N, C-alpha and C positions, 0 to 999 in steps of 0.2 A: 634274586642274586645277593650274592655275600660279598664281604670284603675282600676274600681271598680270590674270588672270581674277578673283581675289579682290579685287585694288585697286578694281574697278569697284563692288564692293558698298557701298563707303563713300558714294559718290554716290547709289546706290539707296535705302540706308537713310534719307539725308536726305530724298529725294524721298517715300519712304513715310510719313515723319512729317508733312511738310506735306500730304500727300494725306489723312492720317488726321485732320487739323484740320479740314479741309473737310468729310469724310464726317461726323465727329462732330456737326457743326451740323445736319445733314441727317436722319442715320440714328442715332438715340439709342443703339441697341444696340452701336454700334461706338465709343461713348465708352470702355468699358474697355480697348480695343485701343490708345489712344493712349499710356499709360504703358507698354506693352510695347514698342512701337516706339521710344519715347524712350530706352529703356534699352539697347536694341539697337544703338545707333550706334556705329560703329568701323569700321576697317579690318582684316578679317581677313589681307589680304596681308602685313601686317606680321609677324603670327604665322608665317606660311609663311618670310618671310625670317629670323626668328628661328631658325626650326628649321634653315635652310641655314647659318646661323652656328654652330650647335652641331655641325653636321656637320665644319665646319672644324677646330672644336676637338677633335674626335675624330681627325681626320688628325694634329694635332699630338701628341695623347697616344701615338698609335700610333708616330709617330717617336721619342717618347721612350722607348717601350717596346723598340723595336729598339736604340736607343743603349745602354738598359741591358744588353741580351743581349750587345751587341758588347763592353762593357766586361767583362762576366763572363767572355767567352772570350778576352780580350786577352793574358792570361798562363795559359800551359798548367798544368794540375795537377801536372804533374812539375817545373815550375820554382818553383811557389810552393805549399807545403803547410804544414800546421800549423794551430793554433788562429787565427791572423790570417786564413788563407784561409777557415777556417769562418765567423768572424764576418763577413767581407766577403760572402761568398755568402748569409748570412742576411739582410743589410742589402740586398743587390740584390734578393733574393726578396721582402723586404717591400715595398720600392719598386714592384716589379713586381706584387705583389698589390694594392696600392693604386690603381696606374694601370688594372688590370683592372677594379676595382670602379668607378672613375671613368668608365671608358668604358661600362660596363653602366648606369651612372645616367644618362650623357649621351644614350644611345640611348633610354632610357625618356622622357626629356625630349623627344627630337626627335620620337618617335612620338606623344607627347601633344599637341604643338605643331601638328603636322600634322593630328592628327585634330580637335582644337578649331578651327584655321582651316577646315577643311573644313565642320564641322559649323555654325559661325557664318555662313560663306559661303552656306551651302544655305539656312538659317533667314532670312537678309536678302534672299535672291532670292525665296524663298517669301512672305515679308511684302510686298514690293514688288508681286508679281503679285496677291495678295489686296487689297491697297489700291488697286491700279489698277482692278480689278473693282468695287470698292465706290464708287470715285469715279465710275466710269461710271454706276452705279446712282444716286448721289447728284445728279448731273448731270441725268440722265433725269428724276429726280422733280421737281427745281425746275424744268426746262423745261415738263413736263407740267402742273405745279401753277399755271403763270402763264398757262394758257389755261382757258377756261370748259368747253370740250369735254374737256379733258384731266385736269380735276380729279378726277373719280372714278377714272381710271386711275393718278392719283398717288398715291392712298390705297393702292389694291391694290398698286402697285409698291413702295411705303414697307413695307408689311407683308412682302412678299417679301423686300426688302433688308434689314430687321430680322431675319428669320430667318437668311438668309445670313451677317450680320455676328455673330450669336450662334454659329453654327457655327464660323466664322472664329476667333472670340475664343477658343474652346476649343481649337482646333488650334494657334494661336499660343501659348497658355498651355502646354500640354504641351511643345511645341518648346522655349519658354523655359526650363521647368523642367528639361528633359533637359540643356540647355547648362550651366545653373547647377549640377546636381548633378554632371555630369561634371568641371567646373572644380574643385568642391569636393574631389571624390574625387582628382583629380590632385595638388591642393595638399597633401592629407593624405599620398599615397603619396611625394611628394617630401620632405616633412618627416620622414617614418620613414627615407627612404633617407639623407638628410642625417645623422640621429642616428646610424644605423648605420655611415656613413662615418667620423664624428668618433669614435665608439667605438673602430671598427677601428684608426684612426689612434693613438689614445691608448693602446691596447693594444701597438702595434707602435713605440713609443717617442717619438711625437711629443708631446712635453710642452707645446708651444704652441698645440695645436689648439683648446683652448677659449679662451684668449686672443686667437688670431687671429679666432675666431667672433664674440667680443663686440666687438673693435675694428670689425670690418666691419659689425656691426649698429648700432653707434653711428654710424659714418660715414655709412651709408645711410639712418638714422633720419628724417632731415628729408624725403627722398624718399618713405618709407613713410607718413609723416604726411600729406604732401601728397595721395598717391593715396588714402589712407583718408577725407580730409576730402572731396575731390571725390565719392568713391563714396557716402559718407553723405548729402551734399546731394543728389546724384542720385536716390538711393533715396526721400529724405523727399518730394522734389517729386513723383515718381510715386506715392507713397502717398497724395497729396491726392485723387486720383481715387477714387471709390466703391469699397469692396470688394464682392466678390461671393461669394454660397454655394459652397463646395467640397466634394467627397466626402473620405472619409477618406484616400483616395490623393492629395489635392492637385489632383484634376482639377475645374476650374470646371463648375458645374451650369448656371449661367445668365449672363446679362449683363444689367446693369440698363438698363431702357428709361425714361430720364427726361433732361430737358434739361440743359446744362452748368450746374453751380452757379458762384457768383462765386469760390469757392476754385479750382474746376476752370480756369476761365477764367484766373486768374492763374498756375496752374501751367502751364497750356499757353502762356502769354506767356514764362515763365521758360525752359520747354522749348524753345521757339522761338530764343531767345536763346542756349541752350547749344548747340543743334544747329549754328547759324551759326558759334558761336565754336569749335566742334569740342571743347569741354571746358565744365566747369560755371563760369558766369561768377562765381557767388559765390566760388567758391575760386581765381579767378584771381590775387587779389592775393598768395596765399600761393603757388600754384603756379608762378608766373612768375618769381618771385624767384631769383637767382642764375643760374647756368649751365643752359642748357636742352640736353638730349642729343639732342632732335629726332629727325630720321629720317636723318641724314648716315650715310654708309658706316661711318665711324669711331665711330658713336655708342657701341656696345658697349664698345670698347676704351677710350673716354673715361670711360665710367661706371666701369669697372673701374678705371682709373688714379687717379680721385677719389675712389672709395669704399673700396676695398681697402687695407688697412695694406701698407707697404712696410718691408722690413728691409735 
């Protein structure tokens, strides 16, 4: 799979959302699918490119590693010996160990980003196929119901469509939970690796590591708050849709078969605005203030330059 193939998922996710709104009006059992698709909007191709960017960083780290080795061999042992030489080699080894750990951590990030990009891409393709089938069902029901001879067939077709929608809801719910759990697990692993890296640097004499971390956190706090706000608003909008019973393992047992409530209609309208905008419109006044890092080629470099402390 390539970034270009994953880029197409963004448009398919939007199409699936608008299909779900139409389907939910005709097939009540499809109503719980709407918030799942609403929260699945995104472009996994950007995750794939982010992984490629981390690979470029690994290349730079490996070059740094080679430079340290060159410096260590620059002066022969016979030409420079004693305590200063021992201290120099120890410091070079410390730098080398830190770079080795940074490379290992970077590869874990790369692997996780590739996996998440593929998982999200496959999920979006799957939900588009499912919603397209349900759209065909819904359209056929409306056409059949509009004729006298087709009315009985429409009722039978609606019953079959509700059964299919219930099954589709369970499949998409499980897929959504897998992605959510995987993302959470990756976040915990990265946090643990960061803590280990910081501890290792502190023991190797980097007395500024905690100060640097705090400064970086403060400089990036506004972006974290904007992201958290958009996430919470999106999650609350999705939660307006009726909850469904689930097993002890979190697998949905059934879908609610009932018309859209007034609250759900409002949530669907807000979801439409969010989907068209590409972000949560209620968070836009906060999310769009200041510089936007967008999707330019130098976006990552620009973000680092403006959020990381310089000495």
